[in-house]
N, C-alpha and C positions, 0 to 999 in steps of 0.2 A: 761650728762647735766652739764653745768657749770653755776653758778650764780656768776657774777663778778661785782665788784664795778667799776664805771668809765663811764658807758654808751657809747655813740657814740665816745667820745673823747679817750676812751681806744683803739679803733680801729686804731687811728692814729699811735700807736706804734705797734699793733699786725699785721697790714697789711704789713708794711715794713719787719718785722721780718720773715713773711711767704713768701712773694713774691720776695724778693731780690735774693734768691738762690745763694749767693756768688758773685753776680755782684757788689753790693755796690752802684749802681746808680739808681735813679728814677727821673722822671720829674713830675712837678706839674703845673696845670692850675689854676691860681688864679682867682676865681670868687666871692669871698666875705670873710667874717669873718671865716667861717668854714675851707675853704681851707688855709687861713693864719694860723690858729691854727694847721692844719695838717703839714704845713711847719715848724712851730716853733718846734713841737714835733720831726719832722724828723731830724732837725739839730743835735739833740742829738744822733742819731743812725748812720747816714752815709751821704755820699754825695748826693746832690739833685740839680736839675736844674729847672728853671722856663721856661716852654714851651710856656706859654702865660699868659696874665694878662689883666683884665679890671679895674685895680685899678686907672688908669688915669681918669676915669669918675665915681669914687666912686662905682664901681661894679654894674653899671646899665645896662650892656649888657654882652652877652656871647662872648668871643673872638673867632674869626673865623679862624685866622691864628695861627697855632701851630708850634713850632720848637722843635720836639721831637728828642732826640739823638738816634742814632741807637743802642747804647750799653746800653740804659736804660732798666732796668728789667720790669718796668711798668710805666704807666701814671696815676696819681691821678687827677680825675675830679669830682667836686661836682656840680651837676646840680640843686640842690635845696638849695639855700642859704637863709634860713628862717629869718636870723637876719635883713637883709636889704629888704627882700620881693621879691627877684629875684627868679623866678621859671622858669627854662629853659626846663623843661620836658613837653613840649607842643606838 
């Protein structure tokens, strides 16, 4: 059992370190402030791409069209953006 300082934002660093497996690339879907924070943290670790974004309408919808790179190790998608109130998990 680990008790760590950092809460959910600590996972923004831990997830890439565990899922990259030497690939060095991951794609992110921007759905709000939490996903933007994840991208900001990711910049310090390795390369990333934006597969989709709803920032054009202030994160009021979930992007339907994603452009995921075939060599991406994983895709980060936050479906519950509590800061602006968007909950996509319906």
